[in-house]
N, C-alpha and C positions, 0 to 999 in steps of 0.2 A: 504494500499500499504506500503510495507517495506521501512524503511528509505533509502535514496539514499546514505547517507554518513556513512562510518564505525564508529561504536561507539568507536573504538579504536583510532580515529583521524589519520588514515593512508590513503594512496591513494587507498587502496583496497576497492571495493564496500562492503556495508553491507552484512553480511552472507546470508541473505535471497534473495539477489539480485545476488549472485554468480552463481546461477543456473537459468535456465528459460531464457526468452527473455528480453533484455533491450529495451527501446523505440527506440533507434538508430537501433538495429537489426530488430526490427519490421517494422520501416520505410523502411529499405533496402529490406526486403522481400516484402512488398507491392509495392515498386518500380519495383523490379525485376519481379513480377508477373503482373505488369501493373495494379494494382488495387489501388483504393482510399478508405479510410475509411470514413464513415460519422462522426466519432469521432476522436479526436487527438490521436497521438501515445501514449501519456502518459495515457490517458483514456483507450485506447485499452490494454496497458500493465497492467493496473488494472484489466481489465475484464479477461485477460489471467491468472494474479496471482490468482484471485478468483477461476478460473477453475482449476488451478493447485492445489490449497488448497483442493478443492473438490475431485479432483483425488487422492491426497495424503491420504485424509480421507478414501476413498474407499480401497486403498492399506493397510491402517493401520487396516484393518479388522472392520471398524466402531467403534472402541473404543472411548469411551466417558469419561469425567472427572470422572463420578461415578464409571467407571470400575477400575480406577487406583488410586483413591484418598485414602489418610489415613483418617480414620473416627474417630479415637481416638485422637482428637486434643486438646492440652492444649491451654487455651485461657487466655487473660487478660480482666478483666472488665475495662470499661472506666475510672473509678475513682481510679484505682490501683496507690498507691504511688510508688515512685522510689525504696524504700526498697523492696517492694513486686516484682516489675518488676525485680530487680536485683536477688532476690532469685529465681524466676522462671527460669531465664536464667542460673543460676549456677546449679540448679537441672536438667535441661533438655537442653543438649547441641545441640540446634537448632539455626538457624540464624534469625528466625522471629516467632512472635506469632500473631494470629489474635486478634483484639480488638473487644469486643462485647458489646452491650448494655445490660441493665438489661433484655430485652425481648429476647436476643439471636441473634440480628441482627448484622451482621458483618459490623462494621463501619470504620475499619481501619486495618492497620498492623503496627506492632512495630518491627523494625529490631534491632539486637544486636548492630550493628555499631552505631546507634543512641544513645544508652545508654553508650557505652564505653567512659570513660573519664569524665563522669559527676560527680560532687561532690556528695557524698552520701546523704548530708543533703539538697540537692536542692529540693525545694517544687514544684515538677511537678507531673502530673499524666500521665498515659498511653495515655489519650486524648490529652495531650499537645504535646506528642512526637511522636504519630502515624503519618503515611503517609496514603494517599488514598489506599484502599485495591485493587482496580480493580478486583473484584471478577468475577467469571464466573458461569454459571449454571451447574447443574448436567449433562445436555445433551450436553455440549459443546464438540465438536470433539477434538480428540487428536491433529490434525493438527493446530487448533486454539491455543491450549495450548502451542504447540511448538513455535508458532509465539510470544505469549505473554511473555513466559519466555525468549526466545532468544532476541527479538527485544526490548521488554521493559525492559530487564535486571532485571527481578524479579527472586529471588531465590526460591520463592513459591508463589502460587496463591490460595487464598481462594476459595472454591466452596460453593455456597449457593443454597438453595431450591428456589421455586417460590416466597416465602414470604421474602426472604433475610436472612433467619436464616442460620447460618453456618452448612453446612452439612459435610465438609471435607476440605482438603488441598492437592494440588498437588505440589510436589517439583521437583527440577531437577533430583534428584535420582529416583523418581517415573517415570519420563518421560524416563530416560535412561533404566531402567528396562523394561518398556513396549516396547520401541523400540528394545531392545535386544531380547525380546520374540517374536516380530513380525518377526524380521530377522531370528531367529532360526526356526520359523515355515514355512518360505518360502523356 
């Protein structure tokens, strides 16, 4: 269920709640139709939101994470020192790097903003600085990726195979390009 409160701390509903039915609107429809739901309006709204996500997936041509992800992804080993981390950010102007174990399992993500301002001699590793990765599978529908990047405010989402190995990454730019293509084809 999308967050009810706007992430910008304004009176506006969260972006994913600006379209579709609110629980108040759903309650009004049920009253107007003289119907009663066996579940509460909030649960019914979640069912409808799930149906809308599934419908959006169909409209998006069934695109999946594997269809739009970048596959040549630079990564950080879990034990990378700050000097190596900084060097990788300097040589590749991206906002985040996946952190992987020695076996190639995605264990986290390290964002540039976390590293900015740290003293260069600080004895930390990428494992110390990383955040949970919240990875998705290669078969994750585009609609779910939209939700994760928008509602969870992630600039990128690691994509993993069935064993948790990093397969690629989807960024906001990847999503915008995919949406532009879908719109152009319709």
